[in-house]
DOBA-879642 format. One record per residue (C-alpha): z, y, x; residue in three letters. Coordinates in steps of 0.5 Angstrom, whole numbers, plus 500, padded with zeros to 3 digits. Layout:
% DOBA-879642
ZYXALA/...
This chain:
% DOBA-879642
514439442MET/518444438GLU/515448432LEU/518454431PRO/521455424ASN/515451421MET/518452414LEU/518459414GLY/511460416SER/504460413ARG/501458420ASP/504454424PRO/503453431LEU/505448437PHE/506451444LEU/507446447THR/503442452GLY/503435456VAL/502434462THR/503428467PHE/506430474PRO/503425480PRO/511422481GLU/509419474TYR/502417475PRO/500415467ALA/496408466SER/492406460PRO/498402458GLU/503408458THR/505410451LEU/506417449VAL/511419443LYS/511426440LEU/517429436THR/517435432VAL/523440431TYR/523446426ASP/527450432VAL/530456428ARG/535458433ASP/534456440LYS/539460443ALA/544456438ARG/541449439ASP/539449431ASN/534445430SER/532440425SER/528434425PHE/521434422LEU/517427425GLY/514423430SER/508420432ALA/506415438THR/500413441PHE/498409448SER/493412454VAL/488407452SER/488409445ASP/486416447LEU/481413453LEU/477410447ARG/477414442SER/471419440LYS/470425444ASP/477423447ASP/481426441GLN/486421436LEU/488424430THR/496421428LEU/500422422ASN/507424423LEU/513419420ARG/519421417SER/526418421SER/524412417ASP/517411418GLY/514412411VAL/513419409LEU/509423412ALA/510430414VAL/503432418GLY/498431422THR/497432429VAL/491432433LEU/492430440VAL/486431446SER/484430453ARG/481435457VAL/481437464ASN/485442469MET/481444474GLY/475442476GLU/472440468MET/469433472GLU/474432476GLU/481433474GLY/486427471ASP/491432467VAL/492430459ASP/492437454HIS/495436447ILE/493440441THR/496439435ALA/493441427ASP/500441422VAL/499440414GLN/492443412GLN/489442419ALA/489448421GLN/487449428LYS/492451432CYS/492453441THR/496449445LEU/499450452VAL/498445458CYS/505446463GLU/505444470SER/509446476SER/504441481GLN/497443483ALA/491438483THR/488436489PRO/481438487ASN/483445484ASP/480451488LYS/486456488ASP/490451490ASN/487450497SER/489448503PRO/487456506LEU/491459500THR/497454501GLY/499458508ALA/501465504VAL/502463497PHE/506458495LYS/510455489ASN/505455484PRO/506455476VAL/500454472CYS/498454464LYS/492452460VAL/490454454TYR/484452449LYS/481457446PHE/475457440GLN/469462442THR/465466437VAL/460460437ASP/465455435SER/465452442GLU/471450445TRP/473455453MET/479452457LEU/484458460VAL/488457467ARG/494462468GLU/497460475GLN/503464477MET/504464485GLU/509467490GLU/508470496CYS/510469503THR/508475506LEU/514479501SER/519478507PHE/514476511SER/510483512ILE/517487511PRO/520483517ARG/515485522GLN/515492519LEU/522492521LEU/521490529HIS/516495528LEU/520500526TYR/526498531ILE/520498538GLN/517504536GLU/525509535ASP/526505542MET/520508546ARG/522515542ARG/529515545ILE/526513552GLN/520518552GLU/526524550LEU/530521556ARG/524522560ASP/523530559LEU/528530565GLY/532536566GLU/533541559LEU/537547559SER/545545556PRO/542549549HIS/535543549TRP/540538553ASP/545537547ASN/540537541LEU/536532545ARG/543527545LYS/544529538GLU/537526537VAL/537520541ILE/545519537GLY/541519530ARG/536514532TYR/540509535GLY/544509528GLN/537507525VAL/535503530ILE/542499528ALA/542499521ALA/534496522TYR/536491526GLN/542489522GLU/539488516THR/533485520LEU/538479522ALA/540478515GLU/533477513LEU/532473518ASN/538468514LYS/535468508ILE/531462505THR/529460499GLY/525462494PRO/519468497SER/520473492PHE/526478491LYS/528478483PRO/530485480SER/537483479CYS/538483487SER/533490487LYS/540494489ALA/542490495GLN/542493501ARG/539488506TYR/534487501LEU/532494500GLU/526492505PHE/523487500ILE/518489494PRO/520487487ILE/518481483ASN/511480488LEU/507475486HIS/499473484THR/496471477GLN/490468476ARG/486467471MET/480462470ARG/475461465VAL/471455464THR/467456458CYS/461452456PRO/453453459ARG/458459464GLN/459458470THR/467459471ASP/470465472ALA/477468475PHE/480475475TYR/487476479ASP/492481478VAL/498482483ILE/505484479THR/510487482VAL/516492482GLY/514499483ALA/516500491PRO/522505491ALA/528505494ALA/532502489HIS/539502493PHE/538509495GLN/538511488GLY/535518485PHE/540522483LYS/536527488GLY/529525485GLY/525520490GLY/520521496LEU/515527494GLN/521531491ARG/526530496LEU/519531502LEU/517538499SER/524540499ARG/526538506HIS/519541508GLU/522547506ALA/529549509GLU/527546515LYS/524553517LYS/530555516SER/533549520PHE/529552525SER/532559526THR/539556526ALA/537551531TYR/533556536GLN/527552536CYS/520553533ILE/518550527TYR/512545527TYR/508544520SER/507536519PRO/500537521GLU/502539528HIS/508534528THR/502529526ALA/498531532LYS/503530537ALA/504523534GLN/496522535GLU/496526542VAL/502520544LEU/498514541HIS/490516544SER/493517551VAL/498511551GLY/492507549HIS/486510553LEU/489510559GLN/490503561PRO/482502557LEU/480507562ILE/484504568SER/481497566GLY/474500566LEU/475503572ALA/476497575ASP/470493573GLN/466498576LEU/469497582LEU/468490580GLN/460491579ALA/460495585ALA/462489590GLN/457484586GLN/451490587HIS/450489579SER/446496578MET/445494570ALA/453493571GLY/455498573LEU/451503569ARG/453498563GLU/461500566ALA/460507568LEU/456509561LYS/463505557THR/467509563LEU/465516562ALA/464515554GLY/471513553LYS/474520558THR/470524554GLU/475522549GLN/480522553PHE/479530554VAL/477531547HIS/484528545ALA/487533549LEU/482539547LYS/488542543ASP/492549543GLU/498545541LEU/498541548VAL/497548552LYS/503551548SER/508546548ALA/507546555LEU/510553555LEU/515552551ALA/517545554LEU/517550562HIS/521555557ALA/526550556ALA/528548563GLN/534550567PRO/533556571GLY/527559567TYR/527566567VAL/521570564THR/516573570LYS/517581566ASN/523581561GLN/520587558ASN/513583556GLN/512583549THR/508579545LEU/500579544PRO/499584538GLY/507585537HIS/512590540GLN/518589544GLY/522583545HIS/529583546SER/534578548HIS/541574545GLN/544569546ASP/544562543HIS/550559540PRO/554553543SER/553547539PRO/560548536SER/558555534GLN/552553531ARG/556550526GLY/559555524GLN/552560525GLN/547556524GLY/546557516GLN/540557513SER/537565513PRO/539568506PRO/532569502GLN/530574496ASN/530571489PRO/524568488GLY/522569495HIS/518563498SER/521558503PRO/514560507GLY/514567508GLN/520572511PRO/523577507SER/526583510ALA/532581509THR/531575514ASP/535574521SER/530575527PRO/526569527VAL/527565534VAL/520564538VAL/523560544CYS/529558548ASN/528559555ASN/535559559VAL/542558558ASP/543563553GLY/537567553GLY/532567547SER/526571545GLN/526574538THR/521578534ALA/525583531PRO/523587523ILE/519592523ARG/520598520GLU/515596514ASP/520590512GLY/516584515GLN/517581522THR/511581526PRO/511574527LEU/511570521LYS/517564522ARG/510558520GLN/507561526ASP/509555529SER/505556536ILE/508562540PRO/503565545CYS/506565552HIS/503570557LYS/509569562GLU/507562564TYR/500560569ASP/496558564GLU/492556568GLU/495550572GLU/495546565TRP/487548565ASP/487546572ARG/489539571VAL/485538565TRP/479541568ALA/480536574ASP/480530570VAL/472533567ALA/470533575LYS/472527578SER/469523573LEU/462527575ASN/463525581CYS/463519579VAL/457519576ILE/453523581ALA/455517586MET/453511581VAL/446515582ASP/447516590LYS/447509589LEU/442508584GLN/436512589GLU/432511584GLN/432519581GLU/433524585PRO/439530585ILE/438535581SER/437542585ASN/442545581ASN/447547586GLN/453544583GLU/450537584GLN/448538591GLN/455539592VAL/457533589LEU/453529593ALA/454533599ASP/461531599VAL/459524597ILE/456523603THR/461526607SER/466519605HIS/461513608ASN/453514607PRO/451507609GLU/457503607GLY/458498601ASP/458500594TRP/465499593ARG/468503599GLU/463509597GLN/466509589LEU/473506591CYS/475513593PRO/473517587LEU/475512583VAL/482512586VAL/482520585ARG/479520578LEU/486515575LYS/490520579GLU/489526575CYS/489522568ILE/496519570ALA/498526571GLU/495530565VAL/498523561VAL/505525564VAL/505533562ARG/501531555ALA/506526554ARG/512530556ARG/509536552ALA/508532545MET/515529545THR/518536546PHE/515538540VAL/517531537LEU/524533539LEU/524540536GLN/521537529GLU/527531530ALA/533537531ALA/531541525CYS/530535521SER/537533523ILE/541530519PRO/537529513GLN/529528516GLY/532521519LEU/534519512PHE/528520509LEU/525518514LYS/529511513GLN/527511506ARG/520513506ARG/520507511ASP/523502505VAL/518505500VAL/512503505PHE/515497507SER/515494499GLN/508497498ALA/504495504LEU/507487503ALA/504488496ALA/498491498LEU/497485504ALA/498480498CYS/492483495GLY/488483500PHE/489476502VAL/488474495MET/482477494ARG/478476501LEU/480468500TYR/476469493ALA/471472496GLY/469468502MET/463465499GLU/460472496ASP/456475501LYS/455482496GLY/463482497PHE/463481504LEU/457486506ARG/461491501GLN/469490506LEU/465492512HIS/461497510LEU/466501506VAL/471498504GLY/476496498LEU/479500492VAL/486497491ALA/488500483GLN/496501482PHE/497501475GLU/504503473SER/507504467LEU/514508469LEU/516513464SER/517520467THR/524521465TYR/531520468SER/531515473GLU/524512473GLU/522520475ILE/524518482GLY/522511482MET/514514481LEU/515519486GLU/518514491ASP/512510488MET/507516489GLU/508517497VAL/508510498GLY/501508495ILE/499515499SER/501512506ASP/497506505LEU/491511506HIS/495509514ARG/493502514VAL/487498516ALA/486490516PHE/482486521LYS/480480521ILE/481474526THR/480467528GLN/487463528ALA/489459533LYS/489453529THR/489451522ASP/497450522ASP/499455516PRO/504459521CYS/498461524ASP/495463518LEU/500468516GLN/497475517PRO/500480523VAL/502487523VAL/501491529ILE/501499530GLY/506505528ARG/508508523ARG/502514523ASP/497508523HIS/498500522TYR/493495522THR/494488519VAL/490482521GLU/489477517VAL/487470521PRO/482465519LEU/480458520PRO/474457525ARG/470454520LEU/471460515ALA/472466520PHE/465463523GLN/461464515MET/464472516LEU/459477518PRO/457479525HIS/461486524GLU/467484521ILE/467478527LYS/467483532GLU/473485530GLY/471492525LYS/477496521ALA/476494515LEU/478500510GLN/482500503VAL/483506498TYR/489505494PRO/489510488VAL/495510483LEU/495511476PHE/501512471ASN/502512463VAL/509511461GLY/509507455ILE/516505453ASN/521510449GLU/523513454GLN/516517455GLN/517518447THR/523523450ILE/519526456ALA/513527451ASP/516531447ARG/522534450PHE/521533457GLY/516534463ASP/510530464ILE/506534469SER/508529475LEU/503524471GLN/499528470GLU/498531477ARG/498524480ILE/492521476ASN/488527477GLN/488526484ARG/487519484ASN/481520480PHE/478524486GLU/479519490ILE/477513486LEU/470518484ASP/469519491SER/469513493TYR/465510489TYR/459516490LYS/460512497SER/460506495LEU/453508491SER/450511498ASP/452505503LYS/452498497VAL/447496493PRO/449495487SER/447488486GLU/453487491CYS/458489485LEU/459483480PRO/456482474CYS/460483466PHE/457481460GLN/459489458THR/453493461ARG/457500461THR/454503467ASP/460505472LEU/457513473LYS/460513465ASP/465509466LEU/468514471LEU/466520467GLY/470517460THR/476516466LEU/475524468GLY/476526462GLN/482523459ASN/485524466VAL/485532463VAL/486531457THR/492532452LYS/495526449LYS/501522449ARG/501516452LYS/495515453ASN/494509455VAL/486509456GLU/487511463ILE/490505465LEU/485501460TRP/478504464LEU/481504471ALA/482497471GLY/476496468THR/472500474ILE/476497479CYS/474489477ARG/467492476ARG/468495484LEU/470489487ASN/477492488GLY/485490488ILE/488490482ARG/496492481PHE/500492475THR/507495476SER/513497472CYS/520498474LYS/522490475SER/514487474ALA/517484467LYS/517486461ASP/512492460ARG/508488466THR/507482462SER/505486456MET/500490460SER/498482464VAL/496478458THR/493484453LEU/488485459GLU/487477460GLN/485477452CYS/481483452ALA/477479458LEU/477473455LEU/474477448ARG/469482452ASP/467477458GLU/468469454HIS/466472447GLN/473469444LEU/473468437ASN/477475433LYS/480470429ASP/483467436TYR/485475439PHE/492475436ILE/494468437ARG/491467444ALA/496474446LEU/501470441ASP/501464445CYS/501467453MET/506471451ARG/510466449SER/509462455ARG/509467461LEU/507465467THR/513470470GLN/518469476GLY/524471471GLU/526470464VAL/522477460VAL/524479454CYS/519476447GLN/517482444TRP/514482437ASP/507484437SER/504490434ASP/500486428PRO/496492426GLU/495494434ALA/492487435ALA/487487430CYS/485494432SER/484490438VAL/480484435ALA/475489432GLU/473493439ASN/477500438LYS/480503443PRO/485500447ALA/490506447SER/492504440ARG/494497441HIS/496497448PHE/504497446TYR/509493441PRO/513496436ILE/518497440ALA/515501445LEU/513505439LEU/520506435LEU/524512436VAL/531509438SER/537512435SER/540516440HIS/534519440LEU/534520433LEU/541524435VAL/538528439VAL/533531435TRP/537533430LEU/543536434ILE/537540438LEU/534541430SER/542544428LEU/542548433VAL/535552432PHE/538553425LEU/544556427LEU/540561432ALA/535563428LYS/541565422TYR/545568427GLN/
């Protein structure tokens, strides 16, 4: 037992405890010797012996109130140097644990807070069930004993665990990335024969995709070799093969047991900022890079003689590809069910199958009812060899005549394919008077249509007009193919009505024609024989539409990729890296929250009716490379809106079968969380039916370190302000949706009765207030998240120093506000937790600000006590900068 600098302190504290691990069980005859040292310099092992005391476990068990008062004796056993109070308490459930907890009083019987440490889980611990053991492992526990305002004692247990999803989720994502890119290569090859210009672009894009796939396969192979801890330490954040893995992903739970109160627990997930640390931040982060690239891409579309498609059109193309790929086999299966019901002469089954088939077919037709598909088909037709316009002199609708110019060859493109110059202050999306003609579409080997500059200096077709209109192509062909699907479905519906023979066929002339066609097939034969030709025709029409739509949308993506080479694919890789880290953290938080709420009917109701809010608290500064990290993190957290969760029943109760599984594609992923059969049966019907569960991620950032001081004085904090404002709007929208669909009784109860609407109003005021290091934003956002049954995350650069300060302060504030922690114990509790941080790595032991801590104990605003003195002091280099700037200003003034 060590007492840091006891002789120099008027209020010494013992911060060490004793546990008996399973491999060394204690018996009544076990003797325990306590030896106390005054440690002056732990790093140099500079300490002096103070005294010791010995007792047996039987003495403790027989003592009154399970407490012993022992005298610390000097080495000769004569001089008493102090007293030690030994008490026995339980870890985990109060009535079932068997772990001894030791507290001590030294000198003037001053009460002190002691810690009980353990790296072993107790058998009856609620936080270490077999369910959690499949995903969370290697628990580290700390137990504290604090006094409440009514002189009672509360038991506080902290437990930190690693999460297997740190590696599991990125491995699955890498596998999905590889599969998706390989499918894209095959789709590009399926475009068929193209003109030399487009064929060369296709080969270049396929080559780039091949490089990405090879890099991902190499990374996946290296990750599969890794064994050991289930987290990535911050010292490895710049390693290439670990760039998809989140930094220091851990779960932390504080469970509080108070007299005459039910147990309460508070969870937080700590993780390093999701960012591409290996790639660096010299050019900024994703948010800045993507904005810059999107502007440049419009110029590249001219250089590469492509049509510029906006991000919305690209996303629509990917959505159409997914829809047709998903709906075609589904419609085919439903058509087979319809034939099966007809074979069984089951009119009820026939009607049910027809209803579902009609619904999915209408959904299929609606997905293709977009001008983008028609326009892309026309552009693809023009990109094929031998294409010649019907009228070379025909003009675009509403514009003047076109001229033709030869496309440069791929080698010439390297010399001529430069971005056109722009006037100073000219927006990238708007053409200037000096812009070169805008390429509308490529046709034959050497032909393209360009829009010349008018006399007023404006181009008749702006570069962002990304869907040109082609009048020379037979547009009716696509309309006929598309309409054939609806006609085929109507024939099937009419045949089922004919077979039912319960309602007369409508007098409508078109329906009568359909009836005549149907009757000509087989008026008296078997139901299946009469339906089969019509169902086959429906399948054929859908197959033809799918082929055309898939090729058209692939051609859109080809042009988007061609305009993006090579920077676009590099940005896609960076986005993949950041998203992988963010999704691993989100999946960890969702699983932890789900496991904790399995018996909470209100939480489960909220889960399937509205979904959960996931609040990411970021402590990054808006200075230097941390700006790039924040820009990466902003995009990564925003991309989590494309993620849904689904709960499934596990095949077995084996831990391997309880691991979450990721399915989907880049624009939409689903994380399936398997549960054991008994746990799965407890869920609401909607969740068991496979309803997609939504998560609403929000990010709030407030820089708190000395670098933020520089940014506040001399830099730009607009990024932080924009992030906080935008995410407040998301949080406010979520609350309104929750209020409309879920009664307030479903939300957790807290001792603090502040209305949620008032908290949101205060948060809204704070995000628009110009105030340096306004940590009230983080405090309010965290409080609102807990009140909304949400998932809490805390991040900084590496999830160590700033994260630890934030988590420990929040925990002590919860003990004060929700469990009546004695205000005299607030600072002690904070110091105790910070000296025994349950983090995966050694963290800096910062001195806390006594003045700020006192303001906490007195219920003053959190913004005045969030960071220690080290974060408030301006470093020496900042003072030097300030002096230099002042000198320059004075010289300029007097000159």
